[in-house]
C-alpha positions in Angstrom: -25.9 -49.5 18.8 -28.2 -47.5 20.7 -26.6 -44.9 23.1 -27.8 -42.1 25.9 -25.3 -40.1 27.3 -25.2 -37.4 29.3 -21.9 -36.4 29.0 -20.9 -36.8 33.3 -21.1 -40.6 33.2 -20.1 -43.7 30.6 -21.9 -46.9 31.5 -21.9 -50.3 30.2 -25.2 -51.7 31.7 -28.2 -54.3 30.6 -30.2 -52.1 28.5 -33.1 -51.8 30.7 -31.8 -50.6 33.1 -30.1 -47.6 30.9 -34.0 -47.3 29.8 -35.0 -47.5 32.9 -32.6 -44.5 34.6 -34.0 -42.7 31.6 -37.3 -42.7 32.1 -37.3 -41.3 35.8 -34.9 -38.6 34.6 -36.1 -37.5 31.0 -37.9 -35.3 32.2 -35.6 -32.9 34.0 -34.6 -29.6 32.1 -32.8 -27.5 35.1 -31.8 -29.7 38.0 -32.7 -33.0 38.2 -35.7 -34.4 39.6 -38.2 -37.4 39.4 -40.2 -37.7 36.0 -43.6 -38.4 37.8 -44.6 -42.6 37.0 -47.2 -42.1 34.3 -44.8 -40.2 32.6 -42.2 -42.9 32.8 -44.4 -45.4 32.6 -45.4 -43.6 29.0 -41.6 -43.7 28.2 -41.1 -47.3 28.9 -44.2 -48.3 26.6 -42.6 -45.8 24.0 -39.2 -47.2 24.3 -40.6 -50.4 23.7 -42.7 -49.7 20.5 -40.0 -48.5 19.1 -37.7 -51.1 19.3 -40.0 -53.2 18.5 -40.0 -56.0 21.5 -41.2 -55.5 24.7 -39.5 -55.8 27.3 -39.6 -59.4 29.4 -41.0 -58.9 32.8 -37.6 -59.3 34.4 -36.9 -56.1 32.1 -39.4 -54.3 33.7 -38.6 -55.0 36.6 -34.8 -54.1 36.5 -36.0 -50.9 34.6 -38.8 -49.8 37.5 -35.5 -50.0 39.4 -33.2 -48.1 37.7 -35.4 -45.6 37.6 -35.6 -45.8 41.5 -31.5 -45.9 42.2 -30.6 -42.6 39.6 -33.9 -40.7 41.4 -31.5 -41.3 44.5 -28.4 -41.1 43.4 -29.7 -37.1 42.3 -31.8 -36.5 44.9 -28.2 -37.4 46.9 -25.8 -35.2 44.8 -28.6 -32.0 45.2 -29.1 -32.6 49.0 -25.3 -32.3 49.1 -24.5 -30.0 47.3 -27.3 -27.7 48.7 -29.3 -28.2 45.9 -33.6 -27.8 45.2 -34.9 -30.7 47.2 -37.7 -31.1 44.6 -36.0 -34.6 43.6 -35.5 -35.9 46.9 -39.4 -35.0 47.2 -40.6 -36.5 44.1 -38.5 -39.5 45.6 -39.9 -39.5 48.5 -44.0 -39.7 46.9 -43.3 -42.3 44.0 -40.4 -44.6 45.7 -42.9 -47.3 47.5 -44.9 -48.0 44.2 -42.1 -47.4 41.8 -40.0 -50.4 44.1 -43.5 -52.0 43.9 -43.2 -51.9 40.0 -39.6 -53.4 40.3 -40.7 -56.4 43.0 -38.6 -55.0 45.4 -39.2 -55.6 48.9 -38.2 -52.4 51.7 -39.3 -54.2 55.1 -36.6 -53.1 57.1 -36.7 -49.5 56.5 -39.8 -47.6 58.8 -42.5 -46.3 57.1 -42.1 -48.8 53.7 -45.6 -50.2 53.0 -43.9 -53.8 52.7 -43.0 -53.7 56.4 -43.8 -57.0 58.3 -46.5 -56.3 61.1 -45.6 -59.4 63.1 -42.2 -57.5 64.6 -39.9 -59.7 62.4 -38.6 -58.5 58.6 -39.4 -60.2 55.8 -37.0 -60.1 52.5 
């Protein structure tokens, strides 16, 4: 059994979700921020190499989605506590690409690259 812990939480989640969350936050040494996409990708590849099995396409989608979820949680906490905006800035800059890799759609959100131009949102 392998564990990843941050002393703030205990979670029972699919392996891909835990690894994905770690891939987005592993580079933070101080206030939480979001690792560059290339670093998250390298983290996910190194993890798969170490475990001796590639993630399935669905597991990869879960991992990328979890990286966004963790980053959003951290950015919200920093905003509420008056912390530095670096995590929120990185999330705004990277969210569309991370969501694309997670095969998620944000069509109802203003500024979303997947937003419908016909006036009706697609899901």
